[in-house]
Structures are given as C-alpha cells and as structure tokens.
C-alpha positions in Angstrom: 115.9 113.1 107.5 112.7 114.4 109.3 112.1 113.1 112.1 109.1 112.4 114.5 108.4 113.6 118.8 106.7 111.6 119.8 105.0 111.5 123.7 105.2 107.9 125.4 104.3 106.5 128.6 106.0 103.2 130.3 103.2 100.8 131.1 102.3 97.9 133.0 102.8 94.8 130.8 100.9 92.8 133.5 97.9 94.9 132.2 95.4 94.5 129.4 95.5 95.9 125.8 91.4 96.3 125.1 91.9 98.5 129.3 94.9 100.8 127.3 92.7 101.0 125.0 89.2 102.3 126.3 91.5 104.6 128.3 92.4 106.1 124.0 95.5 104.9 124.1 97.4 102.3 121.8 100.1 100.6 122.9 103.2 99.7 121.7 106.6 98.0 122.1 110.3 99.4 121.6 112.5 97.0 121.3 116.4 96.1 119.4 118.4 98.1 122.3 119.1 96.6 125.4 115.7 96.5 127.0 112.3 95.8 125.1 110.6 98.7 126.6 106.5 98.5 127.0 104.4 101.8 126.2 101.3 103.7 125.7 101.4 106.5 123.3 98.1 108.4 122.0 96.8 108.2 117.5 97.5 112.6 117.9 101.5 112.3 118.7 101.9 109.1 116.1 99.7 110.1 113.1 102.3 112.3 111.5 104.8 109.0 111.0 101.6 106.3 110.9 99.8 107.7 108.2 102.0 109.3 105.7 103.8 108.2 102.6 107.2 109.2 103.6 109.8 107.7 105.8 109.8 109.2 108.9 112.1 108.5 112.1 110.8 108.3 115.4 112.2 109.9 118.3 110.2 108.7 121.3 110.6 110.6 124.2 109.8 107.9 127.5 109.0 109.7 130.5 112.0 112.7 129.3 114.1 110.4 127.8 115.0 109.7 123.9 114.8 107.1 121.7 115.6 107.3 117.8 113.5 104.9 116.3 111.2 103.3 113.5 108.0 102.0 113.0 108.8 97.9 112.2 105.2 97.8 112.3 101.2 98.4 112.7 98.7 96.1 113.6 94.7 97.8 112.4 91.7 96.3 113.5 89.8 94.9 110.5 86.5 97.3 111.0 87.4 100.1 112.4 91.1 100.4 111.2 91.8 102.2 114.1 95.5 101.1 115.9 95.4 98.5 117.6 99.5 98.7 118.2 102.3 99.4 117.4 106.0 97.8 117.2 108.9 100.1 117.3 112.6 99.1 116.8 115.0 101.2 118.5 117.8 102.2 116.7 121.9 103.1 117.3 125.3 104.2 114.5 127.0 101.5 114.3 123.6 98.4 113.9 122.4 98.1 110.3 118.7 97.8 109.7 116.1 96.8 106.5 113.6 99.7 106.1 111.6 100.8 103.0 112.1 104.0 101.8 110.4 105.9 99.4 111.1 105.7 95.6 111.1 109.8 93.7 111.1 111.5 90.4 113.9 113.4 88.9 113.8 114.9 85.8 111.1 114.4 82.6 110.7 111.8 80.9 110.1 112.0 76.4 108.3 109.4 76.3 105.5 111.0 78.5 106.1 114.2 76.7 105.7 112.6 73.9 102.1 111.7 75.5 103.1 108.4 77.1 101.4 107.3 80.4 104.9 106.7 83.3 102.8 103.8 85.2 105.1 103.6 88.7 105.1 99.5 90.1 107.0 100.1 93.0 106.7 103.2 95.4 109.5 101.6 97.9 112.3 99.5 98.6 113.6 97.7 100.8 117.5 98.5 102.0 120.2 97.8 104.5 122.3 100.5 106.3 123.4 101.9 108.8 121.0 104.4 111.0 124.0 107.4 110.5 123.5 106.9 106.1 119.5 106.7 106.8 117.5 108.6 103.7 114.2 109.9 103.7 113.7 109.2 100.1 115.7 107.7 97.0 115.9 108.8 93.6 115.7 107.5 90.5 116.0 109.6 86.7 113.2 109.2 84.2 115.4 112.0 81.7 116.0 109.5 79.1 113.5 107.1 80.1 111.0 106.7 76.3 107.8 105.2 75.3 107.0 101.9 75.5 110.7 102.3 78.3 111.1 101.2 81.9 113.2 101.5 84.3 114.5 99.2 87.6 115.6 99.1 90.3 119.5 99.1 89.6 118.7 101.7 88.7 118.0 103.4 91.7 120.8 105.8 93.3 121.9 105.1 96.1 124.7 106.7 98.2 127.2 105.3 99.6 126.3 102.2 102.6 123.4 101.9 100.8 122.5 98.1 100.3 119.6 97.6 97.7 117.6 94.0 99.3 115.4 94.1 96.1 116.2 92.5 93.3 117.8 94.7 90.7 116.0 94.2 87.8 113.0 94.3 89.1 110.5 97.5 87.2 109.6 100.6 89.6 107.7 102.7 86.1 107.7 102.1 81.9 105.8 105.0 80.0 103.2 103.4 78.8 102.6 104.3 75.3 99.1 105.4 75.1 96.2 103.7 72.1 95.6 106.7 70.1 100.0 106.7 69.5 100.0 101.8 69.4 97.3 102.9 66.1 98.6 105.1 64.5 101.9 103.6 64.7 100.1 100.6 63.1 98.4 102.4 60.3 102.0 103.7 59.7 103.9 100.2 59.6 100.6 99.4 56.8 101.4 101.6 54.4 105.1 101.7 55.0 104.5 97.7 53.9 102.2 98.8 51.2 104.4 101.0 49.7 107.5 98.7 49.7 
C-alpha cells in the first residue's frame, strides 16, 4: 500500500479560508474520527496524493500526532485550478469505507495481438471495504479477450473482504475491431456467399 506522509497543522476555524490561501496554504478538514479537525497544509505536501491516478493512503502528521486518512474530496479553483480545499476521511480498522480503486490489466489480449485496439471505459471501480483490506489497485485478466470481446466489472479479481459497488455487467474494457479488419471480413463473407 502506497502511503504518503502529509505535514499539516491545526487551524483556527474563525480565520477565513482566503487568508490561509494568501499564506500559500490549503485549508482542509479531517473528519470521520472522534472529532473533526480543521487543518492546513501545502501544495508540496499533497501533490503526490492529489495529482496521481494511483490510489494512496494519507498519513497526516498534525503536531506530531498521526492519522490515517483517504482523500474524499478536493475543490479546485474554477479558473486557476489551484487546490482550494481538501476533505480527508479518517480511516480505522473495523469501520468500512467506500473508495474508488484503479483497475489495471494483466495478460496480453489475443484480440490486440490480432490488430484490435484495447479501449478502457472504466479506470476506477467503487468498492466497500475495511481499511485493513486496502489495496493500491485491482486487476482484470485480458489474456482471453478476443476481437470484439469485452471484460466487465464481474471479471475484476477481488480478494475476500472487498465488495464491488458497481453493477457487475458494466464493461471495463473491450477490444475494438479496426476498420481495415472489418472490411476484409466483409469482403471474405461476400466471396463466400457468391461461391455458395
């Protein structure tokens, strides 16, 4: 499991967020534990957990006390794309959480080898699990995926303790038949019809 340590400090909730941002800090909140903690951090501290397609667990260091958390929500400025606010959800073993985990492929698709193009329609899948069962990524085997075929949510490999929250029939990826192959197939079929 990828864990990113984030230095944070408690902040006064009476101080406006705009004032905190002027100090080059990001206002944030840690909730889900015994109490909600208003904090602030910096872009440098959170960039490795925000600007990535990977799933990472945060270890917030607030005045020497450490909290395990996940990023639940990030607000960006509509024009500059600067981070305006972050919501961290504190996690603890025994209390299930819902998160999105990246889906990766394993194996080589025979359909791709034949000239097809692998199109991924779902990059992350929502799951419910106990934090002790957290994983960085989930896998789907495409070694039997032929031209025109697809793999679905039900094909994702999951270990015990992980519950898929998405409809099991939703496609995750498919192998598209290229136009050149389609036209060759059509010509072959026409020839076969004429010959018969």
